[in-house]
C-alpha positions as CSV (number, residue, x, y, z in Angstrom):
1,M,16.1,-51.5,39.6
2,K,14.9,-48.6,37.0
3,K,17.9,-45.4,36.4
4,V,15.6,-42.5,36.0
5,L,17.6,-39.0,35.1
6,V,15.5,-36.0,36.4
7,I,17.2,-33.0,34.4
8,G,15.8,-30.0,36.1
9,G,14.6,-31.9,39.4
10,A,15.4,-29.5,41.9
11,G,12.2,-27.1,40.1
12,F,8.0,-28.3,41.6
13,I,7.8,-30.9,39.2
14,G,11.4,-32.5,39.0
15,S,11.4,-32.6,43.3
16,N,8.2,-34.0,43.0
17,L,8.8,-36.7,40.1
18,T,12.8,-37.5,42.0
19,E,9.6,-38.4,44.8
20,H,7.7,-40.7,42.9
21,H,10.4,-42.9,41.6
22,L,12.3,-43.4,45.0
23,S,9.0,-44.1,46.2
24,K,9.3,-46.6,43.6
25,G,11.9,-47.7,44.3
26,C,14.1,-46.5,41.0
27,R,17.4,-45.6,41.0
28,V,17.1,-41.2,40.7
29,I,19.5,-37.9,39.2
30,V,18.5,-34.9,40.1
31,F,20.1,-33.2,37.3
32,D,20.0,-29.1,37.7
33,N,21.9,-25.8,37.7
34,L,19.5,-24.1,40.7
35,S,19.8,-21.2,38.5
36,R,15.6,-21.2,39.2
37,P,14.7,-17.4,40.4
38,G,13.8,-17.1,44.0
39,G,15.2,-19.6,45.4
40,G,12.9,-22.5,45.1
41,A,14.7,-24.8,43.5
42,K,17.9,-24.1,46.6
43,K,15.5,-24.7,49.0
44,N,13.9,-28.5,46.8
45,I,17.5,-29.7,46.4
46,E,18.2,-29.1,50.2
47,Y,14.8,-31.0,50.5
48,L,15.8,-33.7,49.0
49,M,19.1,-34.3,49.8
50,S,18.1,-34.0,53.8
51,K,15.1,-36.4,53.2
52,Y,17.6,-39.0,50.9
53,K,21.2,-38.2,52.1
54,D,21.2,-42.5,53.5
55,D,19.1,-43.4,51.0
56,P,21.9,-45.1,48.0
57,N,19.4,-43.9,45.3
58,F,19.4,-40.9,44.6
59,E,21.9,-38.8,43.7
60,F,22.4,-35.1,43.1
61,V,24.9,-33.1,40.4
62,Q,25.0,-30.1,40.2
63,H,25.7,-28.6,36.2
64,D,24.2,-27.0,33.7
65,V,21.5,-29.0,30.8
66,R,23.2,-27.0,28.6
67,N,27.0,-28.6,28.7
68,L,26.4,-31.6,26.9
69,E,29.6,-33.0,28.0
70,Q,28.3,-33.2,31.4
71,L,24.7,-34.5,30.6
72,R,26.2,-37.2,28.1
73,E,28.4,-38.5,31.2
74,V,25.9,-38.6,33.0
75,M,23.0,-40.0,31.1
76,K,25.0,-43.5,31.3
77,D,23.4,-46.2,31.5
78,V,19.8,-44.9,32.5
79,D,16.8,-46.1,31.7
80,A,14.5,-42.9,31.5
81,V,15.2,-39.5,31.0
82,F,12.0,-36.5,32.6
83,H,13.5,-33.0,30.8
84,V,11.2,-30.9,33.1
85,A,14.2,-28.0,32.7
86,A,13.3,-24.6,32.1
87,Q,13.6,-20.9,31.9
88,T,10.6,-19.6,34.4
89,A,11.1,-15.7,35.0
90,M,9.7,-13.9,31.6
91,T,11.5,-10.5,32.9
92,T,15.1,-13.3,32.6
93,L,14.5,-14.2,28.9
94,S,16.2,-13.0,26.7
95,P,14.3,-10.1,24.3
96,M,13.0,-11.6,20.8
97,P,15.2,-10.1,17.3
98,G,14.2,-7.7,15.3
């Protein structure tokens, strides 16, 4: 069985990737800090956790991708990584320097 890590797995693309790989029999770890504005990520992870609560192939890890130690720990023995975490709200980005 393949072990898949979906970084940003609570977002729109990540949650759909998660469902796809679970339907193919993969073990899926969702890694997300749930910081997406608007509450969409929280709704997506609540949906996934409700639907797959009894599925041993689903795991949610709430951490930030910027913490390298946490990321290294969760990446042990992973066969594939899908990195779809990103800052989506342009209004919260830092202004360009200069």
